[in-house]
C-alpha positions as CSV (number, residue, x, y, z in Angstrom):
1,M,-3.5,-29.2,0.2
2,F,-3.6,-25.9,1.8
3,S,-5.8,-24.7,4.7
4,A,-6.6,-21.3,6.0
5,Q,-7.5,-19.4,9.1
6,D,-10.6,-17.3,9.5
7,H,-9.2,-14.0,9.3
8,Y,-12.2,-11.9,8.0
9,I,-14.7,-10.2,10.1
10,G,-17.5,-8.7,8.9
11,T,-17.2,-9.1,5.2
12,D,-20.2,-7.3,4.4
13,K,-19.0,-4.1,5.1
14,Y,-16.2,-1.8,4.9
15,T,-14.4,-0.6,8.1
16,G,-15.7,2.5,9.7
17,S,-13.3,4.9,7.9
18,Y,-13.6,8.1,6.1
19,Y,-13.1,6.4,3.0
20,A,-15.8,4.1,3.4
21,A,-18.1,6.9,4.4
22,S,-17.1,9.0,1.1
23,A,-16.8,6.1,-1.2
24,N,-18.7,6.2,-4.7
25,S,-21.5,3.9,-5.3
26,A,-20.6,0.4,-6.2
27,P,-22.7,-2.6,-7.3
28,E,-23.2,-5.4,-4.8
29,R,-21.2,-8.1,-6.2
30,P,-21.9,-11.8,-5.8
31,A,-20.5,-14.3,-3.8
32,L,-18.8,-17.6,-5.8
33,T,-21.4,-20.2,-5.1
34,Q,-20.5,-22.7,-7.8
35,A,-17.7,-24.7,-9.5
36,I,-16.1,-22.5,-12.3
37,H,-13.0,-22.9,-14.6
38,A,-11.0,-19.8,-15.5
39,D,-8.1,-19.1,-17.5
40,I,-6.6,-16.6,-15.0
41,C,-7.9,-16.4,-11.2
42,I,-6.5,-13.7,-9.1
43,V,-7.1,-13.6,-5.3
44,G,-7.6,-10.3,-3.8
45,A,-9.5,-7.2,-5.2
46,G,-7.0,-4.7,-3.6
47,F,-4.5,-2.8,-5.8
48,T,-2.1,-5.7,-6.7
49,G,-5.0,-7.8,-8.0
50,L,-6.8,-5.0,-9.4
51,S,-3.6,-3.7,-11.1
52,T,-2.8,-7.4,-12.6
53,A,-6.6,-7.8,-13.8
54,L,-7.0,-4.4,-15.7
55,H,-3.8,-4.6,-17.4
56,L,-4.6,-8.2,-18.5
57,A,-8.2,-7.4,-19.4
58,E,-6.7,-4.5,-21.5
59,Q,-5.1,-7.3,-23.5
60,G,-8.4,-9.4,-24.1
61,K,-7.4,-11.6,-21.2
62,S,-10.4,-13.7,-19.7
63,V,-9.7,-13.2,-15.7
64,V,-11.7,-13.7,-12.7
65,I,-11.1,-11.9,-9.0
66,I,-12.0,-13.9,-6.0
67,E,-12.3,-11.5,-3.1
68,G,-12.6,-12.7,0.5
69,A,-14.5,-9.5,1.6
70,K,-15.1,-6.2,-0.9
71,V,-13.4,-4.7,-3.5
72,G,-10.5,-2.6,-1.5
73,W,-11.7,-3.9,1.7
74,G,-7.9,-4.3,3.0
75,A,-4.9,-1.9,3.1
76,S,-5.9,-1.0,-0.5
77,G,-8.7,1.1,0.7
78,R,-7.6,2.1,4.2
79,N,-4.3,3.6,3.7
80,G,-3.0,7.2,4.0
81,G,-3.8,7.9,0.0
82,Q,-0.3,9.1,-0.8
83,I,1.5,8.3,-3.9
84,V,5.0,8.0,-2.7
85,N,7.6,6.8,-5.1
86,G,10.1,4.1,-4.1
87,L,10.1,1.2,-1.8
88,N,10.3,1.3,2.1
89,A,13.9,-0.1,1.6
90,G,15.9,3.0,0.1
91,L,17.8,2.4,-3.0
92,D,21.2,2.7,-1.1
93,T,20.1,-0.5,1.2
94,I,18.8,-2.4,-1.7
95,E,22.5,-1.8,-3.1
96,K,24.2,-2.7,0.1
97,K,21.9,-5.9,0.5
98,F,21.7,-7.4,-3.2
99,G,24.3,-5.4,-5.2
100,P,24.7,-2.3,-7.7
101,D,22.8,-3.8,-10.7
102,T,19.7,-4.6,-8.5
103,A,19.7,-1.2,-7.4
104,R,19.8,0.3,-10.6
105,F,17.1,-2.1,-11.8
106,I,14.7,-1.4,-9.0
107,G,15.8,2.6,-9.5
108,S,14.8,2.1,-12.9
109,M,11.0,1.7,-12.1
110,V,10.5,3.0,-8.9
111,Q,8.4,6.1,-10.4
112,E,6.4,3.9,-12.8
113,G,3.7,2.9,-10.4
114,G,2.6,6.7,-9.9
115,N,2.2,6.6,-13.9
116,I,0.2,3.5,-14.0
117,I,-2.2,5.2,-11.6
118,R,-2.5,8.4,-13.3
119,R,-2.7,6.6,-16.5
120,F,-5.9,4.7,-15.3
121,V,-7.3,7.6,-13.6
122,A,-7.5,9.5,-16.9
123,D,-8.3,6.5,-19.2
124,Y,-11.1,5.3,-17.2
125,A,-12.2,8.9,-15.7
126,I,-12.1,7.5,-12.3
127,D,-13.3,10.0,-9.5
128,C,-10.8,9.8,-6.9
129,D,-9.7,13.2,-5.7
130,L,-6.3,12.9,-7.4
131,K,-4.2,15.9,-6.6
132,P,-0.1,16.7,-7.1
133,Y,3.0,16.8,-4.7
134,N,4.3,14.7,-1.9
135,L,6.9,16.0,0.6
136,Y,9.1,14.2,2.8
137,V,10.0,16.5,6.0
138,G,13.1,16.3,8.5
139,L,12.7,17.4,12.2
140,N,16.6,17.9,12.7
141,T,20.0,18.4,10.9
142,K,20.6,14.6,10.6
143,H,17.1,14.3,9.0
144,M,17.9,16.9,6.6
145,Q,21.3,15.5,5.6
146,A,19.3,12.2,4.7
147,L,17.1,14.3,2.5
148,Q,20.2,15.5,0.8
149,D,21.5,12.3,0.2
150,K,18.1,11.0,-1.0
151,Q,17.8,13.8,-3.6
152,T,21.5,13.0,-4.7
153,L,21.0,9.0,-4.9
154,W,17.7,9.7,-6.9
155,R,19.8,11.7,-9.2
156,K,22.4,9.2,-9.6
157,H,19.5,6.7,-10.8
158,S,18.5,9.6,-13.3
159,M,15.5,10.8,-11.3
160,D,15.8,14.8,-11.1
161,N,12.1,15.4,-9.5
162,F,12.9,16.3,-6.1
163,E,13.6,20.2,-4.7
164,L,15.2,20.2,-1.5
165,L,13.5,22.9,1.0
166,D,15.1,24.9,3.8
167,A,12.8,25.5,6.9
168,G,11.6,29.0,5.4
169,A,10.9,27.3,1.9
170,L,8.8,24.6,3.5
171,Q,6.7,27.1,4.9
172,K,5.1,27.6,1.7
173,H,3.7,24.0,1.6
174,V,3.7,23.1,5.6
175,C,3.0,25.7,7.9
176,S,4.3,24.1,11.2
177,E,7.5,25.1,13.3
178,R,8.2,21.5,13.8
179,Y,10.6,21.0,10.8
180,S,13.8,21.7,9.5
181,G,13.1,21.4,6.2
182,G,11.9,19.0,3.6
183,L,12.1,17.5,0.0
184,L,9.4,18.3,-2.7
185,D,8.6,15.4,-5.1
186,R,6.6,17.0,-7.9
187,T,5.8,13.4,-9.0
188,G,4.1,12.1,-6.1
189,G,0.8,12.9,-4.9
190,H,-2.6,11.7,-3.1
191,L,-6.0,10.3,-3.7
192,H,-9.1,8.7,-2.3
193,P,-7.6,5.2,-2.2
194,L,-11.1,3.4,-1.9
195,N,-12.4,5.3,-4.6
196,L,-9.6,4.4,-7.1
197,A,-10.0,0.8,-6.3
198,L,-13.5,0.9,-6.9
199,G,-13.0,2.8,-10.1
200,E,-10.3,0.2,-11.1
201,A,-12.7,-2.7,-10.5
202,E,-15.4,-1.0,-12.6
203,A,-13.1,-0.7,-15.3
204,F,-12.4,-4.3,-15.2
205,E,-15.8,-5.5,-15.4
206,K,-16.4,-3.2,-18.5
207,L,-13.7,-4.7,-20.2
208,G,-15.3,-8.2,-19.4
209,G,-13.5,-9.3,-16.1
210,K,-15.7,-10.9,-13.3
211,V,-15.2,-9.9,-9.3
212,Y,-16.9,-12.4,-6.8
213,E,-17.0,-10.7,-3.3
214,Q,-17.5,-12.0,0.1
215,S,-15.9,-15.5,-1.2
216,K,-13.0,-16.4,1.4
217,V,-10.4,-18.7,0.5
218,L,-10.6,-21.9,2.4
219,R,-7.6,-23.6,0.7
220,V,-5.6,-24.2,-2.5
221,E,-5.2,-27.5,-3.7
222,N,-3.2,-29.0,-6.7
223,I,-0.9,-26.0,-6.6
224,D,1.8,-27.6,-8.2
225,A,-0.2,-28.6,-11.4
226,E,-3.6,-27.1,-12.1
227,P,-4.5,-25.0,-9.3
228,V,-7.8,-25.3,-7.6
229,L,-9.0,-22.5,-5.3
230,V,-11.8,-23.4,-2.7
231,T,-14.0,-20.9,-1.5
232,E,-16.9,-21.4,1.1
233,H,-19.4,-22.0,-1.4
234,G,-17.6,-22.8,-4.6
235,S,-14.3,-23.5,-6.3
236,V,-12.2,-22.4,-9.1
237,T,-10.1,-24.4,-11.3
238,C,-7.8,-22.3,-13.3
239,G,-5.0,-22.5,-15.9
240,T,-2.9,-19.7,-13.7
241,L,-3.5,-18.5,-10.4
242,I,-2.2,-15.2,-8.8
243,L,-2.1,-14.5,-5.2
244,C,-2.5,-10.6,-4.3
245,G,-3.9,-11.2,-1.0
246,N,-0.9,-9.7,1.0
247,A,-1.4,-8.8,4.8
248,Y,-4.8,-10.4,4.4
249,L,-3.9,-13.7,2.6
250,G,-3.3,-15.3,6.4
251,K,-2.4,-18.8,6.3
252,S,-4.6,-20.0,3.2
253,V,-1.1,-20.7,1.3
254,P,1.2,-21.6,4.4
255,K,4.4,-21.2,1.7
256,L,3.8,-17.8,2.1
257,A,2.7,-17.0,5.3
258,P,6.1,-16.8,7.0
259,R,7.6,-14.2,4.3
260,V,5.5,-11.4,5.8
261,M,3.8,-10.0,9.0
262,P,0.8,-7.8,9.3
263,V,1.5,-4.7,10.7
264,S,-1.4,-2.2,11.7
265,T,-1.0,1.3,11.1
266,Q,-3.7,4.0,12.1
267,V,-5.4,7.0,10.4
268,M,-7.9,9.6,11.5
269,A,-9.9,12.4,9.8
270,T,-10.9,15.5,11.5
271,A,-14.4,17.4,10.7
272,P,-13.9,19.3,7.8
273,L,-11.8,22.8,8.3
274,D,-13.0,25.9,7.1
275,D,-10.9,26.8,3.7
276,E,-9.0,29.4,5.4
277,V,-8.0,27.2,8.3
278,A,-7.1,24.1,5.6
279,A,-5.1,26.8,3.7
280,S,-3.2,27.8,6.7
281,L,-2.1,24.1,7.3
282,L,-1.0,22.8,3.9
283,P,-1.2,26.1,1.4
284,T,-0.4,23.9,-1.7
285,D,-2.4,20.8,-0.5
286,A,0.5,18.5,-0.8
287,C,0.8,15.1,1.2
288,V,3.2,14.9,3.8
289,E,5.3,12.3,5.6
290,D,8.4,12.5,8.2
291,V,11.2,10.7,7.7
292,R,11.4,9.1,11.1
293,Y,11.1,5.3,12.0
294,I,8.1,5.6,13.5
295,L,6.3,8.4,11.3
296,D,3.8,10.9,11.0
297,Y,1.9,11.1,7.5
298,Y,-1.2,13.6,6.5
299,R,-3.0,15.4,4.2
300,L,-6.1,17.1,3.3
301,S,-9.1,15.0,2.0
302,A,-11.2,16.9,-0.9
303,D,-13.6,18.2,1.8
304,K,-11.0,19.7,3.8
305,R,-10.4,17.3,6.3
306,L,-7.3,16.8,7.7
307,L,-6.2,12.7,7.4
308,F,-3.4,12.3,9.9
309,G,-1.9,8.8,10.1
310,G,1.0,7.1,11.9
311,G,1.8,4.7,14.8
312,T,2.4,0.6,14.2
313,V,1.5,-2.5,15.9
314,Y,3.3,-5.7,15.0
315,G,1.3,-8.6,14.2
316,G,-1.4,-6.7,12.9
317,S,-3.8,-6.3,16.2
318,D,-5.4,-2.9,16.6
319,P,-4.9,-0.3,19.4
320,A,-7.7,0.2,21.8
321,D,-8.3,3.7,20.7
322,V,-6.9,5.2,17.6
323,E,-7.7,8.9,18.3
324,A,-5.7,8.7,21.5
325,K,-2.7,7.5,19.7
326,L,-2.8,9.8,17.0
327,R,-4.1,13.2,18.3
328,P,-1.1,14.2,20.2
329,N,1.3,13.7,17.0
330,M,-1.3,15.9,15.3
331,E,-1.2,18.7,17.8
332,K,2.6,18.8,17.8
333,V,2.6,19.5,14.0
334,F,-0.4,21.8,14.3
335,P,-1.3,23.0,17.6
336,Q,-3.8,25.0,16.5
337,L,-5.9,22.0,15.5
338,K,-6.2,21.2,19.5
339,G,-9.5,20.5,20.4
340,T,-10.6,20.0,16.6
341,P,-13.4,17.1,16.2
342,V,-12.4,13.8,14.8
343,D,-15.0,12.4,12.9
344,Y,-13.4,9.1,11.8
345,A,-10.5,6.7,13.2
346,W,-9.7,3.6,11.8
347,S,-6.9,0.8,11.5
348,G,-5.8,-1.4,8.7
349,N,-3.0,-3.8,8.2
350,F,-0.1,-3.8,5.8
351,A,2.3,-6.8,5.0
352,L,5.9,-6.2,6.1
353,S,8.5,-8.3,4.8
354,F,12.0,-8.5,6.8
355,T,14.1,-6.9,4.1
356,R,11.4,-4.0,3.4
357,V,11.4,-5.2,-0.4
358,P,8.5,-6.3,-1.7
359,Q,8.3,-9.9,-3.1
360,M,7.4,-11.6,-6.1
361,G,7.6,-15.0,-7.5
362,Q,5.9,-18.5,-8.0
363,T,4.6,-21.0,-5.5
364,G,4.0,-23.7,-8.5
365,P,4.6,-23.8,-12.0
366,N,1.0,-21.9,-12.7
367,S,1.0,-20.0,-9.4
368,Y,2.3,-16.4,-8.9
369,H,2.5,-13.9,-6.0
370,A,3.1,-10.6,-5.0
371,M,3.0,-9.2,-1.5
372,G,5.3,-7.3,1.4
373,Y,5.2,-3.9,0.1
374,S,6.1,-2.6,3.7
375,G,3.9,0.4,4.0
376,H,4.6,1.7,0.4
377,G,1.9,-0.4,-1.4
378,V,-0.1,2.2,-3.3
379,T,2.4,2.8,-6.0
380,G,4.3,-0.5,-5.5
381,S,1.3,-2.4,-5.9
382,H,0.3,-0.9,-9.2
383,L,3.7,-1.6,-10.5
384,F,4.0,-5.3,-9.6
385,G,0.6,-5.7,-10.9
386,K,1.6,-4.6,-14.5
387,I,5.0,-6.9,-14.1
388,I,2.9,-10.0,-13.3
389,A,0.3,-9.0,-16.2
390,D,3.5,-8.7,-18.9
391,A,4.8,-11.8,-17.3
392,M,1.3,-13.6,-18.4
393,L,1.3,-11.9,-21.6
394,G,4.9,-13.2,-22.2
395,D,7.3,-10.5,-21.2
396,T,9.1,-12.1,-18.0
397,E,12.4,-10.1,-17.8
398,R,11.2,-8.0,-15.2
399,F,9.2,-10.7,-13.5
400,D,12.4,-13.0,-13.4
401,R,14.5,-10.7,-12.2
402,L,12.3,-9.6,-9.0
403,S,11.5,-13.1,-8.5
404,K,15.3,-13.9,-7.9
405,I,15.8,-11.4,-5.1
406,P,15.9,-13.4,-2.2
407,W,13.6,-13.0,0.5
408,Y,14.8,-13.9,4.6
409,P,12.6,-15.2,7.1
410,F,11.8,-12.9,10.3
411,P,14.7,-13.8,13.2
412,G,13.1,-16.7,15.6
413,G,10.1,-17.5,12.9
414,Q,6.4,-16.5,13.0
415,A,6.0,-17.0,17.0
416,L,9.0,-14.2,17.6
417,R,8.6,-12.0,14.8
418,A,6.3,-9.7,16.4
419,P,8.3,-9.5,19.6
420,Y,11.4,-9.0,17.5
421,S,10.2,-6.3,15.6
422,T,8.5,-4.4,18.6
423,I,11.9,-4.2,20.1
424,G,13.5,-3.3,16.9
425,S,10.4,-0.5,16.6
426,W,11.2,0.4,20.4
427,W,14.9,1.1,19.8
428,Y,14.5,3.1,16.3
429,G,11.7,4.9,18.0
430,L,14.0,6.2,20.7
431,R,16.4,7.0,18.2
432,D,13.7,9.2,16.8
433,T,12.8,10.7,20.1
434,I,16.6,11.6,21.0
435,G,17.3,12.6,17.5
436,L,19.7,10.1,16.6
């Protein structure tokens, strides 16, 4: 039997983000209040769970989703909204840690998640402000060398979608004096993440799926045979259990808790900008992230707000003042926005794995999990959802390979993982500051 901690607060509403304020209408979905049986039960109505569920429902499978709060309540509905291809760990790092075969395997599918998103948006007419182009930007010569190396590395893996830009060429996309250049990925993009999640949930339900909200998992029983998921007011006995709670799974499955650490990242949204001002910042409406360890990421919303994110807090706690944390960085990039009002500021947790490689595997013969996207979950979660669905449908090749990639615990265990990571963050942040 597995017990859980009380890790949800205010499950009947979303956090006070711009995304929540501009969300498309959605039905009030019921809580689970009885004992039911399901062929397949998915825990978590974020991107991993929704991608898995939608892929399975498209093939006629009977699926139930159990969500502790609301659809997209966690990282899936709070993130920067950027379609960034690849994992947190670069293909070069993956090759060093796990060998060239694993790097080739990962490299063959890192752009697939973005294609899945675009397919869902097109097939189900999801209104989520989908726009093209993602930019990586560098602040110094070392950063630019890293971007050139990234272009070369991805070409090695048959991906030639990147255009290297010097400082002058970058000005056509990002009107800031802060950068030495950048790398344009034309297969990247950005969107309203909460509306994507809501649209995927609606599509899943139209295919016959069922979503129960505000149904926090208390424990999982009999996970080594026919799993029984126990919620606050009901239970699900299922043929197959798929755990997709990621940073918000908490300790409901203790076998998984040591594998990841919740890390808080922050985003703020300015008041809407005049069209002329918005165009003077990001003329091609691309989304942007820099290549520092403690990075900035930003983009324009559909109503011309600058959404600016960054910062990390290890252990998943929220900073006292998100705007105070982010505004100085925004004004370094765009000094002309000094004094511009900020209408929304919020935090959310992502699940960091020690290797920065997402994890997929089994906790029992009929229980599966995917987690640990380490800040690159928008595309990775959609990919991993499809891979789990493929395994449920009989094609286990990619699942089997991913599940064999080893995971490593954080040094010092759960008690010391946040202090350890904070020290590492401080060190790399110092390197960012002095340009190493």
